N, C-alpha and C positions, 0 to 999 in steps of 0.2 A: 502494499500498499504506500510506497513511498513516495509517488508522483501524486497522489491523492493527499495524502499528510500535508506535502510540500506545498500544493495549492490550498488546503485549508488554512496552513499557518500565515501564508501571506495575505491571504483575502485578511484573517483576525487580525494581524498588523496594520494592515491599510483600513480595517474599521475603526481600527484601536487608534492609529497615531495618524491616519490620513496621509496625505503627502509632506514631503521634509518642506519648510517654509521656506528655508534657506539653503543655497546648495544643493537643490536638486537635480541629480545628474542629466535629465533630458533636455533642463534650464541652459546646464552646462554645454548640451551638446548642439543645443539651439546655438547659442554663440559660437562655438566653433564652426558651425555650418554655414554663420555668416562672413567668418574670417575667410573659410576656404571660398568661397561666393566670391566675396572679394577679390582673390588673388587669382582665380581660375576662370571667372565668369566669361562667356564668350557665347554668342547666340550659335552653338552648336549642340549637337547631339554626341559628339566624342568627348567634348569639355566636359560636359554633362555626366556623362557615364566614369570619366577619370574622377571629377569630385566625388561622387557617390563609392566608386571604390576605396577611396582615399580613407574617405568617412568610416568604411565598415570594416574592412580588413584588419586595422590595429586592434580595435575592440573586440571583433568576433574571434580572431585568434587567441587573445589575453584570457576570453573567458571560456574559452575552449581548453586552453591550458589547465586554469584553475579547475575547471569542470571533471578533470582528469586524474588530480589530486586527490590521497585519501583525505576523508571528512568535508567534501565540499558542497555536503547537504544544507549547511548552515549557509553559504554564499548564494546558493540555488536561490533558496528561498529568500534571501537578500535581493537578488536581482529580480526575482518575481514580483516582491513585493513594491521595487521602485518603478516595475514596467505595468501594473494593474493601476488604471484609473478608475475605478468603482466609487469609493469614497468621494472624490473631486467632482465625479461625474452628477453625484446625486447630491452635494452640495450645493453645486452652482445651480443645479435645477431648480431645485427647493427656494432659493434665494429668489429666481424669477418668479414662481408660483405664490412665495410669500408677498412679494411687492404687486402682483396682478389682484391678490386678493384684498390688499390695501387699497387697492385702486389708484397705485402710485405710478402712472403711466412713466414718467421721466426716471423712476428707480428701475423700472421693469428693462425699459430699453439699454439702461447701462448695463443690469446684468446680463441680459441677453447677447451683448455685443460682446461680452468675455467667453462664449461658446459657439458664437456663428462667425462665418467669414462673410456674409453678405452686409449691406447696410441696414443698419435698423434704426435710425432717426426720425424715420417717419411712420415705423411699424403702428399700428394699433393693437388692441388687447387680443385679437381672434390670430393677428398673424406672426406676434409674439409666444402664443402659447402653442402655435404650429411649428413654428421655428424650433422652440424649445422640447416638443417632443420628437422632431426630425433629428435632433441632435442627440438624444436621448437613444434613440434607435439604433443611428448609426454608430453613436460611440462605444453603445453595448457590444459591438462586434469589435471596434478599432481598439477600445481599451480594457476591454473583459474578453470576449470568449475568443478572439484572434490569438489574443497572449497565450491563453489556457491552451489553447490548439499546439501551437508551436511550441512550447512548454514539454505537452504531453509528447509531442512526436519526438523533438530533437533537445529536450533537457532547457536548461540556462541559455546556449547560444542561440537556439531557435528563438524564446521569448525575446531575448536582447536583439538579433536581428529584426524579427519582426517590428519590434517598438522604434528601433531607430529607422527603420524605412519608411514607417505610417508616420513619422515626426519630418521625414525628408519631403514626402509627399504633401504633406501638410503645407508646406515653406515654399516647395519649386513644382508642385505638380498643377501648377494653374494653365489652362489653356490660353493663354493671355500673350500678349507679343515678347515680352521678357522670357518669359518660362518655356514657352512652347516648344524648344527645341533642347535647351538646356536642361530641364525639367524632364523630360522624357523617360530617360532611363527611370528615374525615380518612381515617375508616376507607374511604368509598364511593371518595375518591379513590384510595387507595393498592389496592384491588380493580380499579379500571379501569386503573391504569398496571402490574397485573401480571396481567393477562388473557391478553396473549401472550407475554410472558417463562416465565410459569410453566409453560405447555404444551409450549413449545420447551425448558425444562427437563427436564419429565417425560420428552419425546419422546428427550431427552438420555441421561436415567438408561436409558431402556428400551434403547437402540441399542446403548451400551456396558455391557451386563450381561446378565441372561436376560431375554432380549427378551419371549419367549411370556408368562412368568410376569409381569413388568413390565405390559404390555399388557392381561392379563386381571384385574389387579388395580385398574389405570388407570381401565378401564373400568366394573370391577364396585362399585369403594370408593371411586373418586373425588370422585363428589356425596354421599358420606354424611358427609362433614366439614364441620365447621361454618364452615369458611374455605373460599369457593368457587375460590381459588387454591390454598394449602397442601395440600388434597384430593388435587388429580391428581399434586401433586409428591412428596408423602411413598407416597399408594398405589403409584405407578411404582418409588420409590426402594426400597420394600420388598419390592415384588414382583422386582425387579430383584436384589437382594440376597438373595432367598426367607427371608426372616425375618418376624417377626410384630411389627407395632409397634401402638400404640392402646392401647384399653382406659380403667377407670376410673383416675380421679386428681384428686386434690383443688388447686383452684385458690381462695386467698383463706378457705381454713376449708372451702369447700363440694366435696362430693363431684359431679364431674362423670362423667357414664356417656358416653365417646367410642367410637365403633364401633372394629371391630377393622381393620386394615391389613397388607395383605402375604399370606404365604402360608407355613408352614414350620415351623419352630423358633424356639423362644425365642431371641432374639440374645445372644451372649457378649462379653464385653471387647473380644475381638478382632477382632470383628465393626465396632467404632468404625474402627479400621483401612482396613476394605474399604468401610464409607461416602465414607470420607476418599479413598479409591483411585478411588472411583464418581467422585467429583466432577473428580478429575485427569482420569480419561480423557475425562470430559465436556466440560472444557476445551478440552483436546487436539481435541475433534471441533468446537467452536465456533471455535478460532482457526484452524483447516483451514479451513470452510465459510466463515468471514469471509475469507479470505484469497484465498480462489477467487472469492468473490461481489463483492469490490471489484476484482479483477482482471478477472474478468468486464465489471462495469460501466464501466472505463476501457477496454477493448476495444472494446464495443458504440460509445460516445461519440467516439474517435477513429477507427472503421470507417471 
């Protein structure tokens, strides 16, 4: 039960301590990423790939070496704890919800701007609620289930690579003039690493909510979204909650016509709690499956 135990301890640490308030490794990695970009940037796919490799290879080699040392379990747990963003996601979503319930639109706009990449200065209550739920559902994969998947598959090195690539995609994975070529490698690598986890996350959302609605939305709407992995996750999540998401939104001053996701009513602030609850139930399902799977593997090996 080593993998499941490590995950449970890391999740407990995340719930107890939350993210480090100072000197968070991912924040430091973000600063390093900007330095590399300043020195290597060119509107070139090759330059983007070189920057990606320079950022990933040293950390991967270091963690892989540590992972092979005796007593690496504690380091594995620590890396997983730092990679998981469940507590942070919950806190940010709750702050938006509380501001909405208090009818403080300015505070809600500020809080939602911390978790969305779109323009938030003109969002109304409904748009803020939708954006928050979209972020919760998508980051359920990026900050939780994707990390757990790669930890189960490849240990701490897998979780580390996944989280670093996810960070690079968040910084460079835009289809705009600056990053269309330079960020191509980071975006495609992120798509590849999320290919399986995103669909497992969508399946989890379906199995722990309104199953029929989730599968219908996933099948009909998942491929319409601009991201091949976020689409299934958000469509299944919206269907599972039986609410509507998506629609037009402003990104960097330009209106983007996004497809509608889900079915049913316009979401209300209380649905933010329901989205967080969906992730909790999905997390329990993952822990159960991982525990049973790990037990079966050990049983077969020792039989």
